[in-house]
C-alpha positions, 0 to 999 in steps of 0.5 A: 102441089102448088099451082104453076103460077105460084111456082113461077112467081116464086122462082124469080124471087129464089133467083134473086135470093141466090144471087144475093147469097152468092154475093154475100158469100163472095164478100165474106171469102174476100174478107177472109183472104184479106184477114189471112194475108194480114196475119201472115204479114204480122207473123213474118214481121214479128219473126224478123224483129224478134227472132227469139220470140218466134218459138213462143207464138201459138201453134195455130198462128204458126200453122196458119202462117207457115202453110199456103192458103189456097182460095178459089175465085168463084168467077175466074176458077183460078187458085191463088197462093198466099203466105210463103214463109221459107225466108222467115223460117231461115231467119228464125233458125239462124237466130236460134243457131247464133244464140246457141253458139253464144251460149256455148262460147260463154260456157267455154270462156267461163271454164277456161277462166276458172282453170286460169284462176285455179292455176294462178291461186296455186302459184300465189300459195307456192310463192307465199310458202317460199317467201315464208321459208326465205324469211325464216332463213333471214331470221336464222342468219341473225343469230348467230350473225351470218352476213352471207346467209343474211344477204342470200335470204334477203334476196330470196324474200325480195324475189318472192315479193316481186313474184307476188306483185307479178301475180297480182298484176295478172289477176287484175288484168284477168278480172278487168279484161286487160283494159288500159283505163284509169284503174289500170294506170293507177294500178301501174303507179301503185306497182312502180311507186316502191321502186321509185322511192328506192331509186330516190333513196339510192340517189341520196346515198350516192350524194352522201358518198360523193360528199364523203369522197370529196372530204377524204380527197381533201384530207389526202391532199393535206396529208400529202402536202404535210408529208413532202417535208421529209423522209419520215413524212413520206414513209407515213404517207405510204403507210396510210395509203397501204392501209387504205388498200388493205382494208378490203383485202385482209387484216393487217397491223397497219389497219390496227394502228389506224383503228387505234387512232380512231379510238383515241379521237372518240375517247377524247370526244366523249370525255370532253362531253362528259367533263362539260356535263360534270362542270354544268352540274357543279361537280367537284372536279378535284375530288373526282380526279383524286378518286380516279387517281386512287382507283389507278393505284396498286398496292405496290404504288399506293405510297406514290399517290402523294407525289402528284399534286392534285391541284395541278391535275384538277385545274389543267389536266383533269380531262386526262384523268377522266379519260383514264377512268373511261379507258380503264372501264371500256378496255376491261376484258379486251383480251377475251373474245366476248369481253367476258360477256359469256364463256365462248371459246371459239377462238381456241376451238377453231382459230382460223375460222374465228379470225375470218368471221371476226374480219368479216364482221369488221368489214360489215360493221365499219360502214354502219351507224351504231344508232341504226344498227342497235335500232334494228338489233338492240340485243346483238353482241355489240348491243350487249357490249354497249349496255355493259360498258355504259352501266360500268362507266356511268353509275346511278349517282353520276347519271342522276346528278348529270341529267336529273333522273335515271331514264337512260339507265332504265332504258339500257337495263330494259335492253334498249338504247336511248337516242340522246346526244350523250348516249350517241357520243358514247356509242361512237366510242363503243363502236371504235373499241368494238372494231379494234377488238374484232381486228385484234382477233382477226390478226395472227398472231393476236396483238399483246396488250400492255399498260404503263404502271403508275410511277414507272419510268418513262420509256419513249419506245412504249409510251407517249405523253398525252400532254404536248411537250415543247420540242417533242422531247420528254425531259429527264426525270419524268415518270408515269403519273397515271396511265390513260390508255393501253398499248399493243405489241403487234405481230410484225414487231411494231408497237402502238404506244401506251398513252400516259400522263407524266409528272416530275419525280419528286 
């Protein structure tokens, strides 16, 4: 045992050492509490600022932050509670719920958009299929020519195209979010542009029609003024008015007479151009006229050829001989429903239906430009008629001498139609003849065609002279030198006179 004096000397030191230990422990405890408080504050701030990252904290940190920290104060014997984080937990859970809700909404919207796109594509495929069917019907309506079916198919094709435009608009709205930005405005302009162009084209057509109406009004006023001179003129005016009224209703003899007048004007225009080209090419017009006269002679009238003075016809009236040649070629086959281009017998098998179809074609074609028509349908019946008649009128040697080559003939033989002035003038005559032919087969009964023979006596009821005669009366002793164009006897008893070139009997 230690002496008591030593124990006494040791006890004070022990007391001092215990106090120091207690003080040191108390400092460490205060530091630990302070560290935990700072940790809790950092965790709470992190949860508030980054709710999605809250779940990624270390489990030990979360436990330290979420549980109450209780420390004992050795001096006051009281307990203090730190780190109550219930509010932070609510915010963290709320952030997770919001994110989950957003994910569900995105998945739902994606599914709905996919369904809408599938439905939209089904409508697109259906519209394309319908447009294909309508286009096939449009092609079938061209051969045989059926204007009613053609118009119906055209309306169907345009309708499906508009439907595709609407579907494209819906697709763009879905993909672009329905905004009205620059892209949306550009898209609207793209959709509207074709309609604006169509409106401008219609406006131009309206202006052209207005000009035509004004010209027709002037012609009508001129005819009215001229017809006020006598009873005969008034009757002619009434006939023309009735003819204009009957054009859109049904075929009539007056309409046939008016169309025959158009044929006469077109024939004169084409013949004048052909004669001028022949003169420029230094043709021997007298020889050409003699050849034409010989072609019009028949075995019964061959001896009559010498009764016409070639010099008189060649110098003054050669254009009538050339017109006779053109008329004979282009009217050949007029009595057949297709100018003998094929062996069709529709007018005999079903005459009523064929008459209706002919008049429908007449109305459709009357307002058409033959150049534009043949540009679209070069091998239609009218196109074949033009090719056949051009090759018959303009033989290779004639074309080569007039134009220096056979380019136009080559195009016609290939099934095309040249865009030259000469061929355009020819198309004007061909269209007039084609319209007259359609009207002839629209009438019931059909007109009967006749032609004055060479050397025949002049008959004023059936013939008219192409040469204007002073006083209007043909002197006695005049006979037919050669026929210029045929005449027609109509079902109502009226007569379209044959045009003839008269010469004096020798």
